[in-house]
PyMOL Python script that loads the backbone (N, CA, C, O; Angstrom):
from pymol import cmd

cmd.read_pdbstr("""\
ATOM      1  N   MET A   1      61.193  31.676  90.182  1.00  0.00           N
ATOM      2  CA  MET A   1      61.293  30.235  90.334  1.00  0.00           C
ATOM      3  C   MET A   1      61.522  29.941  91.815  1.00  0.00           C
ATOM      4  O   MET A   1      62.336  30.584  92.476  1.00  0.00           O
ATOM      5  N   THR A   2      60.803  28.981  92.302  1.00  0.00           N
ATOM      6  CA  THR A   2      60.957  28.624  93.710  1.00  0.00           C
ATOM      7  C   THR A   2      62.195  27.753  93.895  1.00  0.00           C
ATOM      8  O   THR A   2      62.663  27.133  92.939  1.00  0.00           O
ATOM      9  N   PRO A   3      62.736  27.698  95.125  1.00  0.00           N
ATOM     10  CA  PRO A   3      63.891  26.830  95.375  1.00  0.00           C
ATOM     11  C   PRO A   3      63.597  25.364  95.020  1.00  0.00           C
ATOM     12  O   PRO A   3      64.481  24.655  94.539  1.00  0.00           O
ATOM     13  N   GLU A   4      62.381  24.919  95.252  1.00  0.00           N
ATOM     14  CA  GLU A   4      62.032  23.531  94.901  1.00  0.00           C
ATOM     15  C   GLU A   4      62.129  23.305  93.399  1.00  0.00           C
ATOM     16  O   GLU A   4      62.608  22.262  92.955  1.00  0.00           O
ATOM     17  N   GLU A   5      61.672  24.285  92.612  1.00  0.00           N
ATOM     18  CA  GLU A   5      61.753  24.166  91.159  1.00  0.00           C
ATOM     19  C   GLU A   5      63.212  24.180  90.705  1.00  0.00           C
ATOM     20  O   GLU A   5      63.579  23.460  89.776  1.00  0.00           O
ATOM     21  N   GLU A   6      64.037  24.989  91.349  1.00  0.00           N
ATOM     22  CA  GLU A   6      65.454  25.028  91.002  1.00  0.00           C
ATOM     23  C   GLU A   6      66.116  23.683  91.264  1.00  0.00           C
ATOM     24  O   GLU A   6      66.937  23.229  90.467  1.00  0.00           O
ATOM     25  N   ARG A   7      65.769  23.045  92.370  1.00  0.00           N
ATOM     26  CA  ARG A   7      66.368  21.750  92.710  1.00  0.00           C
ATOM     27  C   ARG A   7      65.840  20.622  91.817  1.00  0.00           C
ATOM     28  O   ARG A   7      66.506  19.599  91.658  1.00  0.00           O
ATOM     29  N   SER A   8      64.665  20.799  91.241  1.00  0.00           N
ATOM     30  CA  SER A   8      64.085  19.717  90.445  1.00  0.00           C
ATOM     31  C   SER A   8      64.861  19.475  89.151  1.00  0.00           C
ATOM     32  O   SER A   8      64.762  18.402  88.557  1.00  0.00           O
ATOM     33  N   GLY A   9      65.631  20.469  88.717  1.00  0.00           N
ATOM     34  CA  GLY A   9      66.394  20.310  87.483  1.00  0.00           C
ATOM     35  C   GLY A   9      65.590  20.655  86.246  1.00  0.00           C
ATOM     36  O   GLY A   9      66.129  20.649  85.139  1.00  0.00           O
ATOM     37  N   ASP A  10      64.297  20.960  86.414  1.00  0.00           N
ATOM     38  CA  ASP A  10      63.466  21.341  85.278  1.00  0.00           C
ATOM     39  C   ASP A  10      63.706  22.807  84.945  1.00  0.00           C
ATOM     40  O   ASP A  10      63.836  23.647  85.835  1.00  0.00           O
ATOM     41  N   LEU A  11      63.763  23.096  83.666  1.00  0.00           N
ATOM     42  CA  LEU A  11      63.914  24.467  83.227  1.00  0.00           C
ATOM     43  C   LEU A  11      62.526  25.061  83.081  1.00  0.00           C
ATOM     44  O   LEU A  11      61.713  24.567  82.299  1.00  0.00           O
ATOM     45  N   LEU A  12      62.254  26.107  83.824  1.00  0.00           N
ATOM     46  CA  LEU A  12      60.949  26.746  83.779  1.00  0.00           C
ATOM     47  C   LEU A  12      61.154  28.227  83.558  1.00  0.00           C
ATOM     48  O   LEU A  12      61.645  28.938  84.435  1.00  0.00           O
ATOM     49  N   ASP A  13      60.777  28.683  82.391  1.00  0.00           N
ATOM     50  CA  ASP A  13      60.864  30.093  82.065  1.00  0.00           C
ATOM     51  C   ASP A  13      59.561  30.466  81.372  1.00  0.00           C
ATOM     52  O   ASP A  13      59.412  30.291  80.162  1.00  0.00           O
ATOM     53  N   VAL A  14      58.635  30.975  82.144  1.00  0.00           N
ATOM     54  CA  VAL A  14      57.300  31.267  81.635  1.00  0.00           C
ATOM     55  C   VAL A  14      57.343  32.308  80.527  1.00  0.00           C
ATOM     56  O   VAL A  14      56.645  32.166  79.523  1.00  0.00           O
ATOM     57  N   ALA A  15      58.147  33.347  80.690  1.00  0.00           N
ATOM     58  CA  ALA A  15      58.236  34.391  79.675  1.00  0.00           C
ATOM     59  C   ALA A  15      58.750  33.813  78.358  1.00  0.00           C
ATOM     60  O   ALA A  15      58.226  34.132  77.291  1.00  0.00           O
ATOM     61  N   LEU A  16      59.766  32.971  78.430  1.00  0.00           N
ATOM     62  CA  LEU A  16      60.306  32.352  77.223  1.00  0.00           C
ATOM     63  C   LEU A  16      59.267  31.449  76.569  1.00  0.00           C
ATOM     64  O   LEU A  16      59.120  31.460  75.347  1.00  0.00           O
ATOM     65  N   ALA A  17      58.556  30.680  77.357  1.00  0.00           N
ATOM     66  CA  ALA A  17      57.513  29.804  76.816  1.00  0.00           C
ATOM     67  C   ALA A  17      56.439  30.627  76.116  1.00  0.00           C
ATOM     68  O   ALA A  17      55.947  30.228  75.061  1.00  0.00           O
ATOM     69  N   ASP A  18      56.069  31.766  76.685  1.00  0.00           N
ATOM     70  CA  ASP A  18      55.078  32.646  76.061  1.00  0.00           C
ATOM     71  C   ASP A  18      55.590  33.191  74.732  1.00  0.00           C
ATOM     72  O   ASP A  18      54.842  33.253  73.756  1.00  0.00           O
ATOM     73  N   GLU A  19      56.856  33.584  74.690  1.00  0.00           N
ATOM     74  CA  GLU A  19      57.435  34.097  73.457  1.00  0.00           C
ATOM     75  C   GLU A  19      57.489  33.019  72.376  1.00  0.00           C
ATOM     76  O   GLU A  19      57.219  33.296  71.207  1.00  0.00           O
ATOM     77  N   ILE A  20      57.831  31.810  72.759  1.00  0.00           N
ATOM     78  CA  ILE A  20      57.873  30.706  71.799  1.00  0.00           C
ATOM     79  C   ILE A  20      56.479  30.445  71.241  1.00  0.00           C
ATOM     80  O   ILE A  20      56.324  30.183  70.048  1.00  0.00           O
ATOM     81  N   GLU A  21      55.474  30.516  72.091  1.00  0.00           N
ATOM     82  CA  GLU A  21      54.097  30.321  71.620  1.00  0.00           C
ATOM     83  C   GLU A  21      53.691  31.414  70.632  1.00  0.00           C
ATOM     84  O   GLU A  21      53.039  31.128  69.627  1.00  0.00           O
ATOM     85  N   LEU A  22      54.069  32.657  70.909  1.00  0.00           N
ATOM     86  CA  LEU A  22      53.747  33.750  70.000  1.00  0.00           C
ATOM     87  C   LEU A  22      54.430  33.564  68.653  1.00  0.00           C
ATOM     88  O   LEU A  22      53.809  33.757  67.608  1.00  0.00           O
ATOM     89  N   VAL A  23      55.698  33.192  68.671  1.00  0.00           N
ATOM     90  CA  VAL A  23      56.424  32.959  67.419  1.00  0.00           C
ATOM     91  C   VAL A  23      55.789  31.801  66.652  1.00  0.00           C
ATOM     92  O   VAL A  23      55.659  31.856  65.429  1.00  0.00           O
ATOM     93  N   SER A  24      55.397  30.763  67.370  1.00  0.00           N
ATOM     94  CA  SER A  24      54.730  29.626  66.726  1.00  0.00           C
ATOM     95  C   SER A  24      53.443  30.061  66.046  1.00  0.00           C
ATOM     96  O   SER A  24      53.152  29.640  64.926  1.00  0.00           O
ATOM     97  N   ASP A  25      52.674  30.904  66.723  1.00  0.00           N
ATOM     98  CA  ASP A  25      51.436  31.421  66.128  1.00  0.00           C
ATOM     99  C   ASP A  25      51.724  32.196  64.847  1.00  0.00           C
ATOM    100  O   ASP A  25      51.003  32.064  63.858  1.00  0.00           O
ATOM    101  N   LEU A  26      52.775  33.001  64.869  1.00  0.00           N
ATOM    102  CA  LEU A  26      53.149  33.752  63.666  1.00  0.00           C
ATOM    103  C   LEU A  26      53.579  32.833  62.533  1.00  0.00           C
ATOM    104  O   LEU A  26      53.212  33.054  61.378  1.00  0.00           O
ATOM    105  N   VAL A  27      54.355  31.806  62.857  1.00  0.00           N
ATOM    106  CA  VAL A  27      54.820  30.866  61.830  1.00  0.00           C
ATOM    107  C   VAL A  27      53.634  30.155  61.180  1.00  0.00           C
ATOM    108  O   VAL A  27      53.583  30.009  59.959  1.00  0.00           O
ATOM    109  N   VAL A  28      52.694  29.719  61.991  1.00  0.00           N
ATOM    110  CA  VAL A  28      51.505  29.039  61.461  1.00  0.00           C
ATOM    111  C   VAL A  28      50.718  29.984  60.562  1.00  0.00           C
ATOM    112  O   VAL A  28      50.307  29.600  59.467  1.00  0.00           O
ATOM    113  N   ALA A  29      50.505  31.216  61.014  1.00  0.00           N
ATOM    114  CA  ALA A  29      49.761  32.185  60.209  1.00  0.00           C
ATOM    115  C   ALA A  29      50.504  32.499  58.915  1.00  0.00           C
ATOM    116  O   ALA A  29      49.892  32.574  57.850  1.00  0.00           O
ATOM    117  N   ALA A  30      51.814  32.682  59.001  1.00  0.00           N
ATOM    118  CA  ALA A  30      52.601  33.020  57.818  1.00  0.00           C
ATOM    119  C   ALA A  30      52.659  31.872  56.822  1.00  0.00           C
ATOM    120  O   ALA A  30      52.739  32.102  55.615  1.00  0.00           O
ATOM    121  N   SER A  31      52.621  30.646  57.312  1.00  0.00           N
ATOM    122  CA  SER A  31      52.721  29.498  56.398  1.00  0.00           C
ATOM    123  C   SER A  31      51.495  29.374  55.494  1.00  0.00           C
ATOM    124  O   SER A  31      51.561  28.745  54.438  1.00  0.00           O
ATOM    125  N   SER A  32      50.385  29.970  55.904  1.00  0.00           N
ATOM    126  CA  SER A  32      49.185  29.893  55.069  1.00  0.00           C
ATOM    127  C   SER A  32      48.925  31.194  54.313  1.00  0.00           C
ATOM    128  O   SER A  32      47.956  31.284  53.558  1.00  0.00           O
ATOM    129  N   ALA A  33      49.773  32.196  54.504  1.00  0.00           N
ATOM    130  CA  ALA A  33      49.590  33.486  53.844  1.00  0.00           C
ATOM    131  C   ALA A  33      50.290  33.483  52.484  1.00  0.00           C
ATOM    132  O   ALA A  33      51.297  32.805  52.281  1.00  0.00           O
ATOM    133  N   THR A  34      49.727  34.260  51.564  1.00  0.00           N
ATOM    134  CA  THR A  34      50.327  34.364  50.228  1.00  0.00           C
ATOM    135  C   THR A  34      51.117  35.657  50.062  1.00  0.00           C
ATOM    136  O   THR A  34      51.631  35.947  48.982  1.00  0.00           O
ATOM    137  N   ARG A  35      51.208  36.435  51.150  1.00  0.00           N
ATOM    138  CA  ARG A  35      51.936  37.707  51.101  1.00  0.00           C
ATOM    139  C   ARG A  35      52.538  37.983  52.477  1.00  0.00           C
ATOM    140  O   ARG A  35      52.250  37.279  53.445  1.00  0.00           O
ATOM    141  N   HIS A  36      53.366  39.004  52.552  1.00  0.00           N
ATOM    142  CA  HIS A  36      53.944  39.421  53.826  1.00  0.00           C
ATOM    143  C   HIS A  36      52.883  40.130  54.657  1.00  0.00           C
ATOM    144  O   HIS A  36      52.006  40.799  54.111  1.00  0.00           O
ATOM    145  N   PHE A  37      52.964  39.982  55.981  1.00  0.00           N
ATOM    146  CA  PHE A  37      52.061  40.698  56.871  1.00  0.00           C
ATOM    147  C   PHE A  37      52.558  42.119  57.081  1.00  0.00           C
ATOM    148  O   PHE A  37      53.762  42.373  57.101  1.00  0.00           O
ATOM    149  N   THR A  38      51.624  43.035  57.236  1.00  0.00           N
ATOM    150  CA  THR A  38      51.987  44.399  57.610  1.00  0.00           C
ATOM    151  C   THR A  38      52.306  44.400  59.105  1.00  0.00           C
ATOM    152  O   THR A  38      51.898  43.484  59.819  1.00  0.00           O
ATOM    153  N   PRO A  39      53.021  45.401  59.584  1.00  0.00           N
ATOM    154  CA  PRO A  39      53.268  45.478  61.029  1.00  0.00           C
ATOM    155  C   PRO A  39      51.968  45.468  61.841  1.00  0.00           C
ATOM    156  O   PRO A  39      51.912  44.858  62.909  1.00  0.00           O
ATOM    157  N   ALA A  40      50.939  46.131  61.350  1.00  0.00           N
ATOM    158  CA  ALA A  40      49.655  46.154  62.064  1.00  0.00           C
ATOM    159  C   ALA A  40      49.044  44.756  62.129  1.00  0.00           C
ATOM    160  O   ALA A  40      48.450  44.387  63.143  1.00  0.00           O
ATOM    161  N   GLU A  41      49.184  43.979  61.059  1.00  0.00           N
ATOM    162  CA  GLU A  41      48.656  42.612  61.055  1.00  0.00           C
ATOM    163  C   GLU A  41      49.430  41.725  62.027  1.00  0.00           C
ATOM    164  O   GLU A  41      48.841  40.889  62.712  1.00  0.00           O
ATOM    165  N   VAL A  42      50.738  41.905  62.087  1.00  0.00           N
ATOM    166  CA  VAL A  42      51.555  41.137  63.042  1.00  0.00           C
ATOM    167  C   VAL A  42      51.118  41.477  64.464  1.00  0.00           C
ATOM    168  O   VAL A  42      50.944  40.589  65.298  1.00  0.00           O
ATOM    169  N   ASP A  43      50.943  42.767  64.732  1.00  0.00           N
ATOM    170  CA  ASP A  43      50.482  43.177  66.062  1.00  0.00           C
ATOM    171  C   ASP A  43      49.145  42.533  66.402  1.00  0.00           C
ATOM    172  O   ASP A  43      48.953  42.067  67.525  1.00  0.00           O
ATOM    173  N   ALA A  44      48.222  42.500  65.450  1.00  0.00           N
ATOM    174  CA  ALA A  44      46.909  41.897  65.689  1.00  0.00           C
ATOM    175  C   ALA A  44      47.035  40.404  65.947  1.00  0.00           C
ATOM    176  O   ALA A  44      46.359  39.870  66.827  1.00  0.00           O
ATOM    177  N   LEU A  45      47.892  39.720  65.190  1.00  0.00           N
ATOM    178  CA  LEU A  45      48.100  38.288  65.409  1.00  0.00           C
ATOM    179  C   LEU A  45      48.660  38.003  66.797  1.00  0.00           C
ATOM    180  O   LEU A  45      48.328  36.995  67.420  1.00  0.00           O
ATOM    181  N   LEU A  46      49.514  38.906  67.270  1.00  0.00           N
ATOM    182  CA  LEU A  46      50.130  38.737  68.582  1.00  0.00           C
ATOM    183  C   LEU A  46      49.237  39.243  69.713  1.00  0.00           C
ATOM    184  O   LEU A  46      49.531  39.029  70.890  1.00  0.00           O
ATOM    185  N   GLY A  47      48.155  39.910  69.350  1.00  0.00           N
ATOM    186  CA  GLY A  47      47.280  40.461  70.373  1.00  0.00           C
ATOM    187  C   GLY A  47      47.830  41.732  70.993  1.00  0.00           C
ATOM    188  O   GLY A  47      47.476  42.100  72.114  1.00  0.00           O
ATOM    189  N   VAL A  48      48.707  42.402  70.240  1.00  0.00           N
ATOM    190  CA  VAL A  48      49.312  43.655  70.700  1.00  0.00           C
ATOM    191  C   VAL A  48      48.686  44.779  69.890  1.00  0.00           C
ATOM    192  O   VAL A  48      48.636  44.720  68.662  1.00  0.00           O
ATOM    193  N   PHE A  49      48.219  45.784  70.574  1.00  0.00           N
ATOM    194  CA  PHE A  49      47.586  46.887  69.871  1.00  0.00           C
ATOM    195  C   PHE A  49      48.294  48.178  70.240  1.00  0.00           C
ATOM    196  O   PHE A  49      48.682  48.369  71.393  1.00  0.00           O
ATOM    197  N   PRO A  50      48.467  49.074  69.259  1.00  0.00           N
ATOM    198  CA  PRO A  50      49.220  50.307  69.521  1.00  0.00           C
ATOM    199  C   PRO A  50      48.549  51.165  70.590  1.00  0.00           C
ATOM    200  O   PRO A  50      47.325  51.217  70.711  1.00  0.00           O
ATOM    201  N   VAL A  51      49.389  51.820  71.342  1.00  0.00           N
ATOM    202  CA  VAL A  51      48.916  52.762  72.351  1.00  0.00           C
ATOM    203  C   VAL A  51      48.853  54.128  71.683  1.00  0.00           C
ATOM    204  O   VAL A  51      49.819  54.560  71.053  1.00  0.00           O
ATOM    205  N   LYS A  52      47.725  54.804  71.819  1.00  0.00           N
ATOM    206  CA  LYS A  52      47.554  56.099  71.183  1.00  0.00           C
ATOM    207  C   LYS A  52      48.678  57.048  71.595  1.00  0.00           C
ATOM    208  O   LYS A  52      48.975  57.201  72.780  1.00  0.00           O
ATOM    209  N   GLY A  53      49.304  57.688  70.588  1.00  0.00           N
ATOM    210  CA  GLY A  53      50.356  58.636  70.871  1.00  0.00           C
ATOM    211  C   GLY A  53      51.747  58.022  70.920  1.00  0.00           C
ATOM    212  O   GLY A  53      52.724  58.745  71.113  1.00  0.00           O
ATOM    213  N   HIS A  54      51.865  56.699  70.750  1.00  0.00           N
ATOM    214  CA  HIS A  54      53.166  56.028  70.766  1.00  0.00           C
ATOM    215  C   HIS A  54      53.406  55.343  69.438  1.00  0.00           C
ATOM    216  O   HIS A  54      52.472  54.893  68.775  1.00  0.00           O
ATOM    217  N   GLY A  55      54.653  55.270  69.064  1.00  0.00           N
ATOM    218  CA  GLY A  55      55.035  54.532  67.864  1.00  0.00           C
ATOM    219  C   GLY A  55      54.986  55.386  66.619  1.00  0.00           C
ATOM    220  O   GLY A  55      54.578  56.547  66.638  1.00  0.00           O
ATOM    221  N   SER A  56      55.418  54.766  65.535  1.00  0.00           N
ATOM    222  CA  SER A  56      55.491  55.444  64.253  1.00  0.00           C
ATOM    223  C   SER A  56      54.159  55.367  63.542  1.00  0.00           C
ATOM    224  O   SER A  56      53.434  54.380  63.664  1.00  0.00           O
ATOM    225  N   THR A  57      53.836  56.422  62.793  1.00  0.00           N
ATOM    226  CA  THR A  57      52.597  56.426  62.029  1.00  0.00           C
ATOM    227  C   THR A  57      52.869  56.223  60.549  1.00  0.00           C
ATOM    228  O   THR A  57      51.932  56.207  59.751  1.00  0.00           O
ATOM    229  N   SER A  58      54.136  56.067  60.162  1.00  0.00           N
ATOM    230  CA  SER A  58      54.470  55.864  58.749  1.00  0.00           C
ATOM    231  C   SER A  58      55.180  54.532  58.571  1.00  0.00           C
ATOM    232  O   SER A  58      55.828  54.030  59.489  1.00  0.00           O
ATOM    233  N   ASN A  59      55.047  53.964  57.366  1.00  0.00           N
ATOM    234  CA  ASN A  59      55.715  52.695  57.018  1.00  0.00           C
ATOM    235  C   ASN A  59      56.559  52.864  55.813  1.00  0.00           C
ATOM    236  O   ASN A  59      57.197  51.910  55.368  1.00  0.00           O
TER     237      ASN A  59
END
""", "prot")
cmd.dss("prot")
cmd.show_as("cartoon", "prot")
cmd.util.cbc("prot")
cmd.orient("prot")
């Protein structure tokens, strides 16, 4: 945040705004679903894809 933005009194947190948008996307998707999403489906909705060799392979 620049000093000018700090003095303006406006709260600017880009990372937080991005997280809120992602949660909103999940809420909208979940509100129209008739079942729970799998972790892989949540990742796809968020645009996050597993990195080969990382993470759990069992559910």
